[in-house]
C-alpha positions in Angstrom: 76.5 129.0 69.8 77.7 132.3 71.2 78.1 130.8 74.7 80.4 128.1 73.3 82.6 130.7 71.7 82.5 133.0 74.7 82.5 130.8 77.9 82.7 133.9 80.1 79.7 135.6 78.4 77.6 137.2 81.0 80.3 137.1 83.7 81.1 140.4 85.4 84.6 141.9 85.6 84.8 140.9 89.3 83.8 137.4 88.6 86.5 137.1 85.9 89.1 138.5 88.3 88.1 136.0 91.0 88.2 133.2 88.5 91.8 134.1 87.4 92.8 134.6 91.0 91.8 131.1 92.0 93.6 129.6 89.0 96.8 131.5 89.8 96.6 130.3 93.4 96.1 126.7 92.1 99.2 126.8 90.0 101.6 127.8 92.8 99.8 125.7 95.3 100.5 122.7 93.1 104.2 123.5 93.3 104.1 123.8 97.0 102.2 120.6 97.6 104.5 118.5 95.5 107.6 119.7 97.3 106.0 118.3 100.5 103.9 115.6 98.9 102.0 113.8 101.6 102.0 110.4 100.0 105.7 110.2 99.1 108.0 113.0 100.3 106.6 113.2 103.9 106.5 109.4 104.6 110.1 109.1 103.2 111.1 112.0 105.6 109.5 110.2 108.5 111.1 106.8 107.7 114.5 108.3 107.1 114.2 110.2 110.4 113.8 106.9 112.1 110.0 106.6 112.2 107.9 103.5 111.9 104.3 102.7 110.8 102.8 104.4 113.8 104.6 107.6 113.0 103.3 107.5 109.4 99.8 107.0 111.0 100.3 110.1 113.1 101.5 112.0 110.1 98.5 111.1 108.0 96.1 111.9 110.8 97.6 115.3 111.2 97.7 116.1 107.5 94.4 114.6 106.4 92.2 114.0 109.4 92.9 117.0 111.7 92.0 119.8 109.2 88.7 118.1 108.4 87.6 117.7 112.0 88.9 121.1 113.1 86.7 122.8 110.4 83.8 122.3 112.7 85.5 124.6 115.2 86.0 127.4 112.6 82.8 127.2 110.6 80.5 128.9 113.2 82.8 131.9 113.3 83.5 132.1 109.6 79.8 131.6 108.7 79.0 134.9 110.6 81.6 137.0 108.8 80.6 139.5 106.2 83.8 139.0 104.3 85.8 135.8 104.3 88.8 136.8 102.1 90.8 138.3 105.0 90.7 134.9 106.8 91.7 133.1 103.6 94.8 135.3 103.5 95.5 134.7 107.2 95.3 131.0 106.6 97.7 130.8 103.7 100.3 133.1 105.4 100.2 130.9 108.5 100.8 127.8 106.3 103.7 129.5 104.7 105.2 130.3 108.1 104.8 126.7 109.2 106.6 125.3 106.1 109.4 127.8 106.5 110.0 126.9 110.2 110.1 123.2 109.4 112.6 123.9 106.6 114.9 125.8 109.0 114.6 123.0 111.6 115.6 120.3 109.1 118.7 122.3 108.0 120.0 121.6 111.6 118.3 118.3 112.3 121.6 116.6 113.1 121.8 118.5 116.3 118.6 116.8 117.7 117.5 113.3 118.6 115.1 111.4 116.4 112.2 111.9 118.9 112.9 115.7 119.0 113.0 116.0 115.2 109.7 114.1 114.8 108.0 116.1 117.5 109.1 119.4 115.9 108.0 118.2 112.4 104.6 117.2 113.9 104.3 120.6 115.6 105.0 122.5 112.4 102.6 120.3 110.4 99.9 120.8 113.0 100.2 124.6 112.5 100.1 124.0 108.8 97.0 121.8 108.8 95.0 123.9 111.4 95.6 127.1 109.4 94.8 125.1 106.3 91.4 124.1 107.8 90.8 127.8 108.6 91.5 128.7 105.0 89.7 125.7 103.5 86.3 126.7 104.7 86.7 130.2 103.3 88.1 128.9 100.1 85.1 126.7 99.3 82.7 129.5 100.4 84.4 132.1 98.2 84.4 129.8 95.1 80.7 129.4 95.6 80.0 133.1 96.0 82.5 134.7 93.5 82.4 132.1 90.6 78.9 131.8 89.0 77.4 128.3 88.8 77.7 128.0 85.0 81.5 128.5 85.2 82.2 126.2 88.2 82.6 122.9 86.3 84.9 124.7 83.8 86.8 126.2 86.7 87.5 122.9 88.4 88.5 121.2 85.2 90.8 124.1 84.2 92.2 124.2 87.8 93.1 120.5 87.5 94.8 121.1 84.1 97.0 123.9 85.5 97.5 122.0 88.7 98.9 119.1 86.5 101.4 121.4 84.9 102.5 122.7 88.3 102.9 119.3 89.9 104.8 117.9 86.9 107.4 120.8 87.0 107.8 120.5 90.8 107.9 116.7 90.6 111.0 117.0 88.3 112.6 119.5 90.7 111.7 117.3 93.7 113.3 114.3 92.1 116.4 116.3 91.3 116.8 117.6 94.9 116.2 114.3 96.6 118.6 112.6 94.3 121.4 115.1 94.5 121.3 116.5 98.0 122.0 114.5 101.2 120.5 113.9 104.6 117.8 116.1 106.1 119.2 119.1 104.1 117.3 118.0 101.0 114.0 118.0 102.9 114.7 121.3 104.5 115.3 122.8 101.0 112.0 121.3 99.8 110.1 122.9 102.7 111.6 126.3 102.2 110.8 126.1 98.5 107.2 125.1 99.4 106.9 128.2 101.6 108.1 130.4 98.8 105.5 128.9 96.4 102.7 129.5 99.0 103.8 133.2 99.1 103.4 133.4 95.4 100.1 131.5 95.5 98.7 134.1 97.9 99.0 136.7 95.1 96.0 135.0 93.4 93.8 135.6 96.4 94.4 139.4 96.2 92.6 139.3 92.9 89.4 137.9 94.4 86.5 140.4 94.5 84.1 139.5 97.3 80.7 141.1 98.0 79.8 141.4 101.7 77.5 138.6 102.7 74.4 138.8 104.8 75.4 138.2 108.4 73.5 136.0 110.8 74.1 136.0 114.6 77.0 133.9 115.5 75.7 130.4 116.5 76.6 128.7 119.8 78.3 125.4 119.6 75.1 123.5 120.4 73.2 125.2 117.6 75.9 124.1 115.2 75.2 120.5 116.2 71.5 121.1 115.9 72.1 122.4 112.4 74.2 119.4 111.5 71.5 117.0 112.5 68.8 119.1 110.7 70.9 119.2 107.5 71.7 115.5 107.6 68.0 114.7 108.1 66.7 116.9 105.3 69.5 116.8 102.7 69.8 113.2 101.4 72.5 114.0 98.8 74.8 115.6 101.5 74.1 112.7 103.8 75.1 110.2 101.2 78.1 112.3 100.2 79.3 112.4 103.8 79.1 108.6 103.9 80.8 108.3 100.5 83.6 110.6 101.6 84.3 108.5 104.7 84.5 105.3 102.7 86.6 106.7 99.9 89.0 108.4 102.3 90.1 105.0 103.5 91.8 104.5 100.1 93.4 107.9 100.2 94.9 107.8 103.7 96.3 104.4 102.9 98.6 105.8 100.2 101.4 107.0 102.5 101.7 103.5 103.9 102.6 102.2 100.4 105.9 104.2 100.6 106.8 102.4 103.8 105.9 99.0 102.2 108.0 99.7 99.1 111.0 101.0 101.1 111.1 98.0 103.4 110.2 95.3 100.8 112.7 96.4 98.2 115.3 98.2 100.3 114.9 101.3 98.1 117.8 103.7 98.0 117.5 107.5 98.4 117.9 108.2 94.7 114.9 106.1 93.8 112.6 108.0 96.2 112.6 110.9 93.9 111.7 108.6 91.0 108.7 107.4 93.1 107.6 111.0 93.6 107.8 111.6 89.9 105.9 108.4 89.1 103.0 109.4 91.3 103.0 112.9 89.9 103.1 111.5 86.3 100.1 109.2 87.1 98.2 112.2 88.4 99.0 114.4 85.4 98.2 111.7 82.8 94.9 110.8 84.6 93.9 114.4 84.4 93.5 114.0 80.7 91.0 111.2 81.4 89.0 112.5 84.3 87.4 115.4 82.3 86.1 112.8 79.8 84.4 111.0 82.7 83.0 114.2 84.3 81.5 115.6 81.1 79.0 112.8 80.5 78.7 111.3 84.0 79.4 114.2 86.3 81.4 114.0 89.4 79.5 110.9 90.5 81.3 109.1 87.7 84.6 110.2 89.1 83.6 109.1 92.6 82.7 105.6 91.2 86.1 105.5 89.5 87.8 106.3 92.9 85.8 103.5 94.5 87.0 100.9 92.0 90.6 102.0 92.1 90.5 102.1 95.9 89.5 98.4 95.9 91.8 97.1 93.2 95.1 98.7 94.2 95.5 97.3 97.7 94.7 93.8 96.4 97.1 94.2 93.4 99.9 95.4 95.6 99.5 92.5 98.1 99.4 89.9 95.4 102.3 91.3 93.4 104.7 91.8 96.3 103.8 88.5 98.1 104.2 86.6 94.8 107.8 87.9 94.5 107.4 90.6 91.9 110.5 92.7 91.7 110.7 96.5 92.3 109.5 97.3 88.8 105.9 96.7 90.0 106.3 100.2 91.5 106.2 101.5 87.9 102.6 100.3 87.7 101.2 100.7 91.2 102.5 104.2 92.0 101.1 105.9 88.9 97.7 104.4 89.6 97.9 105.7 93.1 98.7 109.1 91.6 95.6 108.8 89.4 93.4 107.9 92.4 94.8 110.9 94.3 94.2 113.2 91.4 90.6 112.0 91.1 90.1 112.7 94.8 91.6 116.2 94.6 89.3 117.0 91.6 86.1 115.6 93.0 86.2 116.3 96.7 85.8 120.1 96.9 83.9 120.2 93.5 81.1 118.0 94.8 80.9 119.9 98.0 80.6 123.3 96.2 78.0 121.9 93.8 75.7 120.3 96.4 75.8 122.9 99.2 73.5 126.0 99.2 75.2 129.4 98.6 74.1 130.8 102.0 75.3 127.8 104.0 78.4 126.7 102.2 80.8 127.5 105.1 78.5 125.6 107.5 78.3 122.6 105.1 82.2 122.6 104.9 82.5 122.5 108.6 79.9 119.7 109.0 81.5 117.7 106.2 84.9 117.9 107.9 83.5 116.9 111.3 81.8 113.9 109.7 84.8 112.7 107.8 86.0 110.6 110.7 87.8 108.0 108.5 90.4 110.6 107.6 91.0 111.4 111.2 91.0 107.9 112.8 91.7 105.4 110.1 95.4 106.2 109.7 96.0 105.5 113.4 93.9 102.3 113.3 95.7 101.1 110.2 99.1 101.8 111.8 98.0 99.9 114.9 96.9 96.9 112.9 100.1 96.9 110.8 102.1 96.7 114.0 100.5 93.4 115.0 99.6 91.9 111.6 101.0 91.6 108.1 100.2 94.4 105.7 99.5 91.6 103.1 96.4 90.9 105.0 95.5 94.3 106.3 95.8 96.3 103.0 93.4 94.2 100.9 90.9 94.1 103.8 91.0 97.9 104.0 90.3 98.0 100.3 86.8 96.7 100.9 85.8 100.1 102.3 86.0 102.3 99.2 84.1 99.6 97.2 81.2 99.9 99.7 80.9 103.6 98.7 79.2 102.6 95.4 75.9 102.3 97.1 75.6 105.8 98.6 77.1 107.3 95.4 74.2 105.8 93.5 71.7 107.6 95.9 73.3 111.0 95.4 71.7 113.7 93.2 74.4 115.9 91.7 74.0 118.6 89.0 74.5 115.9 86.3 71.4 114.2 87.6 69.2 117.3 87.3 66.9 115.5 84.8 66.6 112.6 87.1 65.8 114.9 90.0 63.2 116.7 87.8 61.6 113.4 86.9 61.5 112.4 90.6 59.9 115.7 91.6 57.4 115.3 88.7 56.4 111.9 89.9 55.9 113.3 93.5 53.8 116.2 92.2 51.7 113.8 90.1 
């Protein structure tokens, strides 16, 4: 009874500070992410800069695939550091710099050719994502080492709640800026505002109190691969989660292509792009009232299953509706559902990884997870290539089969919610 009244009962002062610091970071990060939203704002920027499907594929690979794969390069180094907080700060300040430079570029984009603008945007986003990968490993590791296990589920749910507030506010601001400003100036303003929010988000990291970790000798690259094969062989849950993440990622990296489909199918005006951003944010915010009700009884596995179902239904629904001649109002149904799927992915991805990885190997697990998530790295380019030679009405539903296939490895995973199941299994083995 006392634990229900006092959820932080037993937590130390440093753990409470770290908990608050991560939440503060989450609020301002939500503002920054929405100003440069990967599924709506950035594809619209690419399309209005003169880009095609292949350019959206490159964008999605840079923003989603590149940081996951590059984590393998950083994890050996970070795994051997006594303290990881300094590298977390380096990562977020590098990301802030990247956004600021892109914003300054877009203010004067009229001086350059389309190819030059796209090249410079890609260059800035590569700096952003590489530094994000550098920070991402330390972020997951620090959550695991500074927030006790009994508070982690509460943390991820609270983080998503405050994230929802942040993205809703920034979604309204984003819609206003896109609707009222003109040309590339509006996108430049959004990037500069995002850089400012990242600066504020970094203040939360200064509250984190980290104890020095035991240091192991820095591994050579070959030893990392040996560790990867050893972990995949011995850890069934991680192995199945890596497969699950690959299959579910297909539905996530498809989302930016919806923007291209809607813009070309319905000749969407600039003013309505801001509305699409707000619709996706609204779907994400409203769904965050539902996801905790799924996580509480079913754990994060229940949320992964929900993603699988949504990932299979939405491509089929879009293809049928648009090909059948539905007018642009179908966007009011599809886009919020895409936002809900994106919100489920954000809530579950890092939460599951933190829960299933050992405390002393969390940075290594993060790097291996990123290296194995090949779908996020390669699928956007493959999808773009297929869309250039075939109709999206065929390609999109076919791609929707992949997330549905994840239901099988999800069933085989053993997450904290399955502790009783795991205990029963172990009891049968001991018997």
